C-alpha positions as CSV (number, residue, x, y, z in Angstrom):
1,X,0.1,0.0,0.1
2,X,1.0,3.7,-0.4
3,X,0.0,7.0,0.2
4,X,-3.0,8.5,-1.5
5,X,-2.1,10.8,-4.5
6,X,-3.1,14.3,-3.6
7,X,-3.1,15.7,-7.2
8,X,-6.0,13.5,-8.5
9,X,-9.6,14.6,-8.4
10,X,-12.0,13.2,-5.5
11,X,-15.0,11.3,-6.3
12,X,-17.5,10.1,-3.5
13,X,-19.5,7.3,-4.6
14,X,-22.4,6.1,-2.6
15,X,-23.8,2.4,-2.9
16,X,-20.3,1.2,-4.2
17,X,-20.8,-2.4,-3.2
18,X,-22.7,-3.3,-6.2
19,X,-24.5,-2.9,-9.4
20,X,-24.2,1.0,-10.8
21,X,-22.6,2.4,-7.7
22,X,-19.5,-0.3,-8.1
23,X,-19.2,0.2,-11.9
24,X,-19.1,4.1,-11.4
25,X,-16.4,3.5,-8.7
26,X,-14.5,1.4,-11.0
27,X,-14.7,3.7,-14.0
28,X,-13.9,6.6,-11.8
29,X,-10.5,4.8,-10.5
30,X,-9.7,3.9,-14.3
31,X,-10.1,7.7,-15.0
32,X,-7.6,8.5,-12.2
33,X,-9.9,9.7,-9.5
34,X,-9.5,9.3,-5.9
35,X,-12.4,7.6,-4.5
36,X,-14.4,7.7,-1.3
37,X,-16.5,4.6,-1.7
38,X,-19.4,4.1,0.7
39,X,-21.9,1.3,1.4
40,X,-23.9,0.2,4.1
41,X,-22.1,-3.1,4.9
42,X,-18.5,-3.0,6.0
43,X,-17.9,-6.3,4.9
44,X,-19.0,-5.8,1.4
45,X,-17.0,-2.4,1.5
46,X,-13.7,-4.4,2.5
47,X,-14.2,-6.9,-0.3
48,X,-14.8,-4.5,-3.0
49,X,-11.7,-2.5,-1.8
50,X,-9.7,-5.5,-2.2
51,X,-11.2,-6.1,-5.8
52,X,-10.4,-2.6,-6.5
53,X,-6.9,-2.7,-4.9
54,X,-6.1,-5.9,-7.4
55,X,-7.2,-4.2,-10.3
56,X,-5.0,-1.2,-9.5
57,X,-2.2,-3.7,-9.8
58,X,-2.6,-4.6,-13.3
59,X,-0.2,-3.1,-15.6
60,X,-2.8,-1.6,-18.1
61,X,-4.7,0.1,-15.3
62,X,-1.6,1.4,-13.7
63,X,-0.2,2.9,-16.9
64,X,-3.8,4.6,-17.6
65,X,-3.8,6.2,-14.0
66,X,-0.1,7.2,-14.6
67,X,-1.1,8.8,-18.0
68,X,-3.8,11.0,-16.5
69,X,-1.2,12.2,-13.7
70,X,-2.4,9.9,-10.9
71,X,-0.7,7.4,-8.5
72,X,-2.3,4.0,-8.5
73,X,-2.5,2.8,-5.1
74,X,-4.8,0.5,-2.9
75,X,-5.7,1.5,0.5
76,X,-7.8,-0.5,3.1
77,X,-11.0,1.3,4.6
78,X,-8.9,1.9,7.8
79,X,-5.9,3.4,6.1
80,X,-8.4,5.6,4.4
81,X,-10.0,6.4,7.6
82,X,-6.5,7.7,9.1
83,X,-5.6,9.5,6.0
84,X,-8.9,11.4,6.1
85,X,-8.7,12.0,9.6
86,X,-5.1,13.5,9.3
87,X,-6.0,15.8,6.0
88,X,-9.0,16.9,7.8
89,X,-7.3,18.1,11.0
90,X,-4.6,19.7,8.9
91,X,-7.0,21.5,6.7
92,X,-9.4,22.6,9.0
93,X,-6.6,24.3,11.1
94,X,-5.7,26.3,7.8
95,X,-9.4,27.3,7.2
96,X,-9.6,28.3,11.0
97,X,-6.4,30.4,10.6
98,X,-7.5,32.1,7.4
99,X,-11.0,32.6,8.7
100,X,-12.7,30.8,6.0
101,X,-16.4,30.7,6.2
102,X,-19.0,29.0,4.1
103,X,-21.5,31.3,3.0
């Protein structure tokens, strides 16, 4: 596993454990997006994360992601949660310091 690329666009996909949601998550990953994949069943999310991590190891997909300026890495839900928590804290501090408000 590695660090998430911070240069790639982010996509949030709900219902990512099956059907259209899973297909959308796979398509967005192929296009170089960082994914926040959500679902109601933690076991299914973990299984799908494993499938996606395996897909990211295929040479053709890795090459395509690199062509688009991304970095193909797989992360477990726990790794992503830790990354999200650290990034959120960092950027919340920046926003507070700059007195950023949402109008």
